[in-house]
N, C-alpha and C positions, 0 to 999 in steps of 0.2 A: 228392590235395590241391588241386592246381592246376583239376582238374575242380569240386571244391567250392567253390572261391571264385568259381569263374567262374558257377557255377550259383547263388549266393547274389546274386551282383551281378546277374545277368541277373535274376532274380526281384525283387530291389529296385527295377531298371528299370522293369518289368513293370507293378509294384504302383504306383510312384509316376505312371507314364503314365496309368494309369487313375484315379488319385486326381486329377491336373490335367485329364483328358477334361473333367469337368464342371464347371470354373472357368473366370473369366473369363482367365486366365494359359493356357489352350488358345488359342492366336491361330492354329489351322490353320484349315482351311475347315469341319473338323466344331465349331467352338467355340460355344460359347453366347452369346458377346457381340456388343456392335455392331462392334469393331474386332476384325477376323480377316483372315486372308488368301484371296483369292478362289480359290486353287489347291493351296496348299501343304497337304501331308497330315500330316507329321510332326509331333508335339506339342513333343517335347523339343528339337529343333533350334532352337526360337528363341531358347535360352538355353545349350544345354550342345553340347559337341562330346566325341566318345572320340578325337580326336587334338590333340595340339599346343594343348591348353587352357591360358588363362592367365586366373585362377589355375589350377593344378590340381586343386585342390579349392575347390569342386565342378565339375571338369571346364567351365570356363568358356568358351563359345564365343561371346560378345558382345563386341561393342566396348565398352570401360568408359569414361566419360565422364570426361573432363579439366576437368570446370565447379568454381567455386570457390564455395561457399555462404556465406549470411549466416547464424550459426549463434544457438541458442537463448541467450539471456540472462536471468537472474533474480536479483535478491539474496539470496534464499532458497537458492540453488545454490552449492556451494561445492567446486567439481572442473573441473580445468583440460579444455576441449574443444578439439581439434583438428578438421580437417576431416574429413567421414565417409571411413571405410575398411571394410575386411574385406566382411562380407554386405553393409551398409548401402550400400555403395558401389555393388556389383551391382545393389541394388533400384534406386538412383537413375539407375542408367545408362540405364532407361527411364524411370521416373518422375519424372525431373528436364524432360524434354521436350526435351532437347538433342539425343538422339541415335535414329535411327528404328529402331522395331520389328524391322522388316526391308525390303527392298526388292521392292518392287511395279515391276516395269519398270524404268522410269527415275523411278518415283515413291517417294519414303521416306515411310513413313507413322509419324509421330510421335504421342505424347500430346499433346493439345492443353489450353489452358485449360478446356474445358468439361467434361473427361472428369474423373470422378470419383478417379482414379488420379494426377491431375497433382498433383506436388509445387512444380515449379518449383525456384530455385536461391535464394529466400529461407525458409530453414526457419526463423525467429526465433521462429514463432509453434508451433513442432512439438518433440515429447519429443526431447531430445537422445540422440545415439547416439554411437556408436565410442568408448567408454570404459568402463573397468574399475572393478568397487565391491569394496572390500573393506572389512573391521571399521573401518578408521581412516577412511573416506571416509564411512561410516556414521555413525561417532561426530560428524564436524566439522558435517555437514549437519544432524544433528537438533539441534544447537546454534542452527541458523537456521530452526528449525520446520518442517523437510522430513518429519520424522517417518517414518523408512524403518524396515521391521522388521528384524531380526537376519538378517546372512547367511545364516546355515543354513535359516532360514524361507524366505527370498527363493529360494534354490537349489533346495527341493524344490518350488515352483512351476513353475521352469523349469530343469528336468535338461539338456536338449540347449544352455542357452545356459552352462552354466557350466564350466570350464577350469581346473584344478587348485584353489589355495585364492580364487581372485577370481570373479567374476560379469562377463560381459561382456555390456553392453548395444548391443542391435543391432535392427535392423528385426525380424529373424528371432526377437528376444526376443518380441515380442508378435504377431507375424505368421508363419503357415505358407504358403509360399509354392505349395507344392503341394498343399494341400487345404483346404477351405472347410466345415469340419465343420457349423459352425452355419450353415446358409443362410440362418435367419432371425434371424440373431443382429444385434448393434448393432456388429459389427468385422467389415471385409470381411479373409477370410484370417484371423480370430482364435483365440488358442488359448485364449480365454474366450468363453461366449457373452454376458454380459452387460460393459458396459462398465465398469461399477462394480467387477466381480469381478477384473478386470484391472487396475485401479488400485491395489486392496488386494490383491492379490500381491506387491505391494512395500512400500506406504505403509500406516499404520495410520490409521483414520479418529478425527480430533481435533475435528471441528466439531460442537459440541454441538447447537445450534439447528439447523444445516444438515444435520445428519445424522440427523434425525428422518424416519422411511420413511413415516408418516402426513401430515406436511406437504410434504415433498419427494421424492416418488415416483421419482425419476430418481437422487437423491443426487449422485454425484460430475458425473455428466453433467449436471446442472442447469447447472453453469458452466462446466466444462471440456470440451473434445474434443482429443484425443493430437495432432491437426494444427489447431492453433487460428487465429485471426486473426495475423495478422503482429505482432511487437514486444508480444505479451504471453505470460504464463505460460499457455498453453494455455487460453484463454479461448474461449467460443462469440462473446462480443462484447468490444470494449476496455472498460476501467475507464474512466468510472463509469457507461457505458450499461447494461452488463450489470446492475450492483444496481440500476437503474433499471427493468429491467422488471417486478421485483416490489415495489420500494421506490417506489413511483408512483401517481399517481391511480386511482380506482376501474376506470376504462376500459382502463388499459394493466396492472394488476394483473389484470383478467379476461382479457386476451390471454395471459397467463403461465398462466393455469388452464387455459384452451383448449388450450395448448400442452402442457401436463401437466407444465409445470415444478414449479407449486406446486400444493396441492390446494385444494378449496374451504374447508376447513376453516383453512386460514393466514388470517392478515391482519396481513401486514407494515405497518409506518407508513410514511408517505408522506413519504420524506425528499425526494426530488425537489423538492418545491413549498417546501422550504427555500430551494434555490438559485436560486429564482425571485424572491427578495426582494432588496430595495436593496441591502444588505450581507451577504455571503455568502463562506463561507470558500474558500480558494484549493484549486481542483480539477484543478490542470495533472498532477497526478502521482496522482490517482484518490483513489477513497477505501481503497486498500490502503495510501496511506500512513500512516493512521491506525488503520485497522482489520485486524487481526492476524490474517486470518480462520482459518489454522491451527496458530494458535497454542494451544499447552495451558499457557502461563505468564499468570496473571491478574495484568496490569500494572494500578497506580493511574492515575487518570487523568491526574494531572501528570507521569507518567513519559514517557507517550505524546506530551502537549503540548510538554514539556522536548526531545524530538527534534529540533524543528525552532526551538522558541523558546528558545535557550541565552541571547539576549543579554538576558533580562527580569533585573530587579533581583532578583526572587524565589527565583532559582536562583544568586546570586552571593554568598551570606554577607552578606546585607543587615542595615542596623540595626532596620528594622522592615519589617512584610509583613504581607498580607492571607494569613492561616494555610491557604493550599491543600497545603502541603508538610508533612511529618512532623515536626513542630519538638519533637515530645514525645508521651509517652503522652496520649491524648484531645485532642490541640491542634490538630489537622488538621481543624476542622468543617466547612471549605469544600473545595467542588472547583471547577476551571476553569468548569465548567458552571454553577454557582451563578450565576454572572454572564454568563457568555458562553452563551446559548440563545435561542431562538427566541419565547420568551416562551408564553404560556397556550395560544394556538391552534398551533402548531408541536410538531413532537416534538422530544423534548428531546436537547441535544448542540449543538456549537458548529458547526453545519452552515450556518445563514444568520438574520437577522433582518431588520426593520424599522429596527434602531436603529443607529447608527454604533457601531463595535467587535463588531459581534455580542452587544450588549448586550440583554438581556430588557425593558429599560425606558430612557426617554429620560435623558441625561445632558449638558446643555450643558457645552462645553468652551470655548467663547468666551467672553471677559467682553464687558459690555456688556448682558446679558439680565436681565430681570425676574426677579428671585426667585419663584417658586412652585412648588406642591406638584409640579405636570407638569415643570416646568423639571429640578430633580433628584430626579426619581421614583425612579431608579435607586439615588441616595445612602439617600434615606428609606425605600427599602423594607427597609433593615436598620438606620440611624442615625434615631433618630425626629427628625422636623423640630423639634418644639419644644425637644429637647435640644441639638440642632446650634443652632439659634438663639437658646437661652438663654442660650451663651456669647455676652459683649457684643462680643468682637473679631470672632467670625464671624459676628454681625448686622451689624456695621459694614461686613465686606467684601463679604458676599453680598447683602445687601440695600440698603445703600447707597451702596457703591461699585460694585454690580453686578460683582463680581469672581467668577468661577468656582470652584469646589474645585479643579479641575483645575489651577489655575494654582498653588498651593501644593503638592497632594496628588499624590503619582503613586499610581495604584491599586494596583499589584501589589507594590512595595516599594519602599525607599529605602535605599542603600548606606552613605547618611553619616548620615541623622536619623531622630529617633524619629517618630512618627505620620505616617509616610510622607510627611513633609516633603522635598521635592527643588528646590532653586532651580537647578541646573546642568545640568537637561537641555536639549537642543537646541531642543524645540519650546516652551521658555519664555523664550529670550535674548530675545525683542521685549518681553515684559511685566516681567521681572524683571533688574535689572541691578545692578553694583555701586553702593557709596556712593562719595561723594567721595574717602572714605579708600582708595578699592580693596577694600572688603570685600563680602563676600558670605556669609553664613553665620548660621546659628540657635545659640544655646545655650541647653541645659536648664539650669534653675536649681533644681527641684525638680519636685514633682506639682503640674502644671497652672500652671508658673510657667515663663517663658523670655525670652530677647531675641531681638532680630531685627538685623543690620545687612544691609541692600539697599536698593535704590531700587524702588519699585512704585507703579503708578498715578501717577506724577511726583509722589511723595511720598517722601524718604527717609527711612527708618527706622534712623536712625543710632545704635542702642543704644536704642532704645525697648522696654522691657519689658512683659510683661504677667502677670498673677495677682493673688491677694489683696493688698490693700494697695500696690498697684505704680502706679505712672505715671512721667513722664519727671521730676518734681520729686525723687521717692522715688530715681529713678535716679541723678539728680546727687548728693544725700546721699550716697549708699554709694559717691561718690567712684570710680565707674568712669569712666574715662576711657579713650576708644578706641586712643590713640594706645600707653599702655600695657598694653592688654588682650592679654594672651598669646591669639593665634590657635590654636585647638584643630588637631590635625593633619587632620580629617578637615573643617575649613574650606578655605576657596579664596579665595585673595588674587590679585586680578588687576590687573596694571599698567594 
């Protein structure tokens, strides 16, 4: 029996040695790579030893790195990551560049930054390793759009990486250190020939537009690499530079076509040009803050905007709104991009505009501007100019007093008043002030009827009403005395 075990181990050793001989992991004098010994002939001894091995499996005879690594982080990953261990630690003991591959006289030969195999200590752009995956972890991460396959399907792809009921993610899950089966493959020592096949061993493709082989011949590799740019989710370039390789001007798109990232059939919109306009969306966190590239969930536009813009009145039970959110069946006739977009000659979306507020047309928000079709073109696109100015008090304020629509109306919504009226906003404090009685409020008296209590453009509206058969004298006859007026809870009295 002992003879049989020895025979099997010996043959396994000979077979592994023959496989390694023709790879870059053969660091002996017979090795095919540039980094190799000038005199040492044994192949396995660079990593393994038959005696006093640590760890005992796999008879490790190489010094183990004591380095600490900067680990991968992504908002879409829900798993605790500790420092690399197990097989991954053994791999990094050469590939992090801190330990000599071997001693050559008094010279220690290490992998340097120019070598393809150099990993360094920053693994923040590399696929995470040294953690177990089970069904509960898969469920949690699929809630964050990681789109993992069921555990049993993953284990079928990586039989030698599975232990018990779990799946161990290590460097050796994707790479076989002893053989390079696919010499012309896309992954050094890869267990799959194609990068895309390796990704799809665990992940389910979920990007409809970016998963079309006729347009994106490299599929996953179009954007990703397993050991990508630092501080990115395994990307070829940082976001948004990566996105702009395709979503840019004709010249840049041409470069991407020549690189094989996209086919000549594709014609992605030039988003980059929108970010060169005077006003543009914040790109500090990249395109991925709004565009959930791998999400299978079809979010409404306002749900995406709401992630950042929670402070808007439109999301806080307002009294009146521009209906971009679902206010009832058939009521959300607008989208955020109905108002916030680059206009006729720019790609749809809230990327950038030549007008303040990322609006598609001009909107003067300061008082003192002459009323014209151009001054309030943004408002007049939906609200007919003749209808707006047909209301006497609108005409008096906008045309005669040169008061901006912005002074009284809050475009997104008002928490307190109908008609998007807002008098308490910080931006309006220098224009609208309380009356001499300390009141600043609006009362609706009926359809197209109401009363204002405020001080605006150096004139006190202390109970001035508007509407049919309404005037200040009419107001006095109705005996509405300011001191006796019950201030609504939504009103604001200032001392």
